[in-house]
C-alpha positions in Angstrom: 0.0 0.0 0.0 2.7 2.4 0.9 4.8 1.4 -2.1 1.9 2.0 -4.4 1.4 5.4 -2.9 5.1 6.2 -3.4 4.8 5.3 -7.1 1.8 7.7 -7.5 3.7 10.6 -6.0 6.6 10.6 -8.5 7.7 14.3 -9.2 7.5 15.0 -13.1 8.3 18.7 -13.0 12.1 18.4 -13.4 11.6 16.6 -16.6 8.9 19.0 -17.8 11.2 21.9 -17.1 14.0 20.3 -18.9 11.8 19.7 -21.9 10.4 23.2 -21.8 13.9 24.6 -21.5 15.1 22.6 -24.5 12.1 23.7 -26.4 12.8 27.4 -25.6 16.4 27.0 -26.5 15.5 25.4 -29.8 13.0 28.3 -30.5 15.6 30.9 -29.6 18.1 29.1 -31.9 15.6 29.1 -34.8 14.7 32.7 -34.1 18.4 33.7 -34.1 18.9 31.9 -37.4 15.8 33.6 -38.8 17.1 37.0 -37.6 20.5 36.4 -39.1 18.9 35.2 -42.4 16.6 38.2 -42.4 19.6 40.6 -41.9 21.6 38.8 -44.6 18.7 38.9 -47.0 18.1 42.6 -46.2 21.8 43.4 -46.9 21.6 41.5 -50.2 18.4 43.3 -51.2 19.9 46.6 -50.3 22.9 46.0 -52.5 20.6 44.9 -55.3 18.5 48.1 -55.0 21.7 50.2 -55.2 22.9 48.3 -58.2 19.5 48.7 -59.8 19.6 52.4 -59.1 23.1 52.6 -60.7 21.8 50.7 -63.7 18.8 53.1 -64.0 21.2 56.1 -63.9 23.4 54.5 -66.5 20.4 53.8 -68.7 19.2 57.4 -68.3 22.7 58.7 -69.2 22.8 56.3 -72.3 19.4 57.6 -73.3 20.6 61.2 -73.1 23.7 60.3 -75.2 21.5 58.4 -77.7 19.2 61.5 -77.9 22.2 63.7 -78.6 23.5 61.3 -81.2 20.2 61.1 -82.9 20.0 64.9 -83.0 23.6 65.1 -84.3 22.7 62.5 -86.9 19.6 64.5 -88.0 21.7 67.6 -88.3 24.3 65.7 -90.3 21.6 64.4 -92.6 20.3 67.9 -93.1 23.8 69.2 -93.8 24.3 66.3 -96.3 21.0 67.1 -98.0 21.9 70.8 -98.3 25.4 70.0 -99.6 23.9 67.6 -102.1 21.5 70.4 -103.3 24.4 72.8 -103.6 26.5 70.2 -105.4 23.6 69.7 -107.9 23.3 73.4 -108.4 27.0 73.9 -108.9 27.2 71.0 -111.4 24.3 72.5 -113.4 25.9 75.9 -113.3 29.2 74.4 -114.5 27.6 72.5 -117.4 25.5 75.4 -118.5 28.3 78.0 -118.2 30.7 75.7 -120.1 28.2 75.6 -123.0 27.6 79.3 -122.9 31.4 79.9 -122.6 32.0 78.1 -125.8 29.4 80.2 -127.5 30.8 83.4 -126.1 34.3 82.3 -127.1 33.1 81.9 -130.7 31.5 85.3 -130.7 34.6 86.8 -129.1 36.8 85.2 -131.7 34.6 86.8 -134.5 34.9 90.2 -132.8 38.6 89.7 -132.3 38.9 88.9 -136.0 37.0 92.1 -136.9 39.2 94.0 -134.4 42.4 92.6 -136.0 41.1 93.6 -139.4 40.4 97.1 -138.2 43.8 97.3 -136.6 45.4 96.1 -139.8 43.6 98.9 -141.7 44.7 101.4 -139.0 48.3 100.2 -139.4 48.1 100.6 -143.2 46.7 104.0 -142.7 49.5 104.9 -140.3 52.1 103.6 -142.7 50.5 105.7 -145.5 50.5 108.7 -143.2 54.2 108.2 -142.4 55.0 107.9 -146.1 53.0 111.1 -146.9 54.7 112.8 -144.0 58.1 111.9 -145.4 57.0 113.3 -148.7 55.8 116.4 -146.9 59.2 116.7 -145.2 61.0 116.3 -148.5 58.8 118.9 -150.2 59.4 121.2 -147.3 63.1 120.8 -147.7 62.8 121.5 -151.4 60.7 124.5 -150.6 63.4 125.8 -148.2 66.1 125.2 -150.8 64.0 127.0 -153.4 63.4 129.9 -151.0 67.2 130.1 -150.3 67.8 130.1 -154.1 65.2 132.8 -154.5 66.8 134.9 -151.8 70.2 134.4 -153.4 68.8 135.3 -156.8 67.2 138.5 -155.4 70.5 139.5 -153.8 72.2 138.9 -157.1 69.5 140.9 -158.8 70.0 143.8 -156.5 73.8 143.6 -157.1 73.3 143.4 -160.8 71.0 146.5 -160.8 73.8 148.5 -159.3 76.1 147.4 -162.0 76.5 149.1 -165.3 74.1 149.1 -168.2 76.5 146.7 -169.9 75.3 144.0 -167.7 71.7 144.3 -168.7 71.7 141.0 -170.5 72.9 139.3 -167.4 70.2 141.1 -165.4 67.5 139.9 -167.7 68.8 136.3 -167.4 68.7 136.5 -163.6 65.2 138.0 -163.7 64.1 135.1 -165.9 65.7 132.7 -163.4 64.0 134.4 -160.5 60.6 134.0 -162.2 61.1 130.3 -162.8 62.2 129.9 -159.2 58.9 131.7 -158.1 56.9 129.3 -160.2 58.7 126.3 -158.8 58.1 127.6 -155.2 54.4 128.1 -156.0 54.2 124.5 -157.4 55.9 123.1 -154.3 53.5 125.1 -152.1 50.5 123.6 -153.9 52.0 120.1 -153.5 52.7 120.7 -149.8 49.1 121.9 -149.3 47.7 118.8 -151.1 49.9 116.5 -149.0 48.7 118.2 -145.8 45.1 117.7 -146.8 45.8 114.0 -147.5 47.6 113.7 -144.2 44.6 115.3 -142.4 42.2 112.9 -144.1 44.3 109.9 -143.1 44.6 111.2 -139.6 40.8 111.5 -139.4 40.4 108.0 -140.8 42.9 106.7 -138.2 41.0 108.4 -135.4 37.7 107.0 -136.6 39.2 103.5 -136.8 40.6 103.8 -133.2 37.1 105.0 -132.0 35.5 102.1 -133.8 37.9 99.7 -132.2 37.2 101.1 -128.7 33.4 100.8 -129.4 33.9 97.2 -130.4 35.9 96.5 -127.2 33.2 98.1 -125.1 30.6 96.0 -127.0 32.5 92.8 -126.3 32.8 93.6 -122.6 29.1 94.6 -122.4 28.1 91.4 -124.3 30.1 89.3 -121.9 28.4 90.9 -118.9 25.0 90.5 -120.4 25.7 86.8 -121.2 27.0 86.2 -117.7 23.8 87.8 -116.2 21.6 85.8 -118.5 23.5 82.6 -117.8 23.2 83.1 -114.1 19.5 83.8 -114.3 18.8 80.7 -116.5 21.0 78.5 -114.2 19.1 79.7 -111.1 15.7 79.2 -112.7 16.5 75.7 -113.9 18.2 74.8 -110.6 15.0 75.9 -108.7 12.8 73.7 -110.9 15.2 70.8 -110.7 15.3 71.0 -106.9 11.5 71.1 -106.8 11.4 68.1 -109.2 13.9 66.0 -107.1 12.1 67.0 -103.9 8.7 66.0 -105.1 10.0 62.8 -106.6 11.8 61.9 -103.3 8.6 62.4 -101.4 6.5 60.3 -103.8 9.0 57.4 -104.1 10.1 57.4 -100.5 13.3 56.2 -98.9 13.9 53.1 -101.0 17.4 51.6 -101.1 17.1 50.7 -104.7 16.2 54.3 -105.7 18.6 57.0 -104.7 19.9 60.4 -105.6 23.5 60.7 -106.8 24.5 64.3 -107.4 22.0 65.8 -109.8 20.6 62.5 -111.0 17.9 60.1 -109.9 19.2 56.5 -110.0 16.9 53.5 -110.4 18.3 50.0 -110.0 17.3 48.0 -113.1 15.5 45.4 -111.1 13.0 48.0 -110.0 11.9 48.6 -113.6 12.9 45.6 -115.7 13.2 41.8 -115.3 16.7 40.4 -115.6 18.0 40.5 -119.2 14.8 42.2 -120.5 13.8 45.7 -121.7 10.1 45.2 -121.0 8.8 47.2 -118.0 7.4 45.2 -115.1 4.2 46.3 -113.3 6.3 47.8 -110.4 8.4 49.7 -112.9 5.3 51.1 -114.7 3.8 52.3 -111.4 7.1 54.0 -110.4 7.5 55.7 -113.8 3.8 56.7 -113.7 4.5 58.6 -110.5 7.6 60.2 -112.0 5.6 61.3 -115.1 2.9 62.8 -112.9 5.6 64.8 -110.9 7.3 66.0 -114.1 3.9 66.9 -115.7 3.1 69.0 -112.6 6.4 71.0 -112.9 6.5 71.4 -116.7 3.9 74.2 -116.9 6.0 76.2 -114.3 9.2 76.1 -116.4 9.4 79.2 -118.6 9.4 78.7 -122.3 12.8 80.5 -122.5 14.5 77.6 -120.7 15.3 74.8 -123.2 15.2 71.9 -120.7 15.4 68.2 -121.3 15.1 65.0 -119.2 18.0 62.7 -120.0 17.4 59.0 -119.6 20.6 56.9 -119.5 20.8 53.1 -119.4 23.7 51.1 -117.9 24.5 47.4 -117.4 27.1 45.4 -115.5 30.2 44.0 -117.1 28.9 40.4 -117.5 28.4 39.8 -121.3 24.9 39.1 -122.7 24.0 37.3 -125.9 20.3 36.6 -126.5 18.3 36.5 -129.7 17.0 40.0 -128.9 20.2 41.6 -127.4 23.6 40.8 -128.8 25.5 43.0 -126.4 25.1 45.2 -123.3 25.0 48.2 -125.6 21.8 47.1 -127.1 20.3 46.1 -123.8 21.1 49.5 -122.1 19.9 51.5 -125.1 16.6 49.5 -125.3 15.9 50.0 -121.6 16.5 53.8 -121.9 14.3 53.9 -125.0 11.5 51.9 -123.2 11.5 54.5 -120.3 11.3 57.4 -122.8 8.4 55.7 -124.7 6.5 55.2 -121.4 7.0 58.8 -120.4 5.8 60.0 -123.8 2.7 57.8 -123.5 2.2 59.4 -120.1 2.0 62.9 -121.6 5.6 64.2 -121.4 6.5 66.1 -124.6 9.0 64.1 -126.7 11.0 67.2 -127.5 12.0 67.4 -123.8 13.2 63.7 -123.6 16.4 61.9 -124.7 17.6 58.3 -124.4 21.1 56.9 -124.4 22.8 53.6 -123.6 26.2 53.3 -122.1 26.5 49.5 -121.7 29.0 48.4 -119.0 31.6 51.1 -119.7 30.7 53.6 -117.0 30.4 51.6 -113.7 29.7 53.1 -110.3 31.5 50.3 -108.5 34.5 48.6 -110.2 34.5 45.6 -107.9 33.6 42.1 -109.3 30.9 40.9 -107.0 27.1 40.6 -106.9 26.7 43.9 -104.9 28.8 45.9 -107.4 27.0 44.3 -110.4 23.7 45.3 -108.8 24.8 48.9 -108.4 26.0 49.1 -112.0 22.7 47.9 -113.5 20.8 51.1 -113.4 18.7 53.8 -115.1 19.7 57.4 -114.5 17.4 60.5 -114.9 18.8 64.0 -115.1 16.8 67.2 -115.6 19.2 69.6 -117.4 19.4 72.3 -120.1 20.0 71.5 -123.7 
């Protein structure tokens, strides 16, 4: 009975306290690990936030740099467009001025020939005047000699009059000699007067010739000035209409890599207009040329009738030979393609007197390399609005 009571009164609190203590220690350990993990994770997240902020700042800086580069690129494209327009205008002025310069040179050569002829006549007149002046000097010397002889004769006559009557025969002879000398003096005076009149007439002719030469020189200078002014005016007018034509055509055709502007020419890759090895326009080429014809027809009424303009259509091929039943050489293919474009423009309402077609074959390449890209560049149709 007592033993049984002792078993029922066993103290379990020490074991419970030990278990509770272990549980609390385990909880504290887990909590400590959680705190450490939370701190570590916070540090990692903080570093990532700072790195993300740095990346955002770098992205913003790169965006600013990209914006500046785009702006600089736009300014550069605008400058290139302006330089292209100026180059086109300068090329046109050079071509037109070269043509007019040859014409002015011809007119100047004619005027110089007339001036040389007038100078030759003036030189001949001057030589004649010199000859007559020499004759006048000779006659004047003869007159002086005759006057001296007359004075000597008169002195002799006075001496003879004071002599005796026996010398009367000698006096009569001296008197006769004096009369003949007087007649000779009068004749020489008349000759000198005639020579002076001839000399005055020649001098007047020489002065008139010099005045005419000066007038011709003034006319030549004035003609050159007027021609320069007229050439500059025509060049500016045609350049204005060409810029308008190129600008409208660029807007209509858009920024297509196979259609580009080179100097003062519009360049179409042949594949845009024609199938390979053919001179028959494809549907895409007809649509493109139709837009071009509409643009040209809209500008044509604005061009004054005094400007003799023309649209040159030039065909080019690559250097690879061609031999088909229709085309025996690249010459024939390039000429046929240029002619096909001209015929389509005429059918679209462009006056034929303002169109020309020419084929250059493979002999004027843009790119001399021997690869597919170079061949594609060299196969082209070029259009140029210029003055005939």
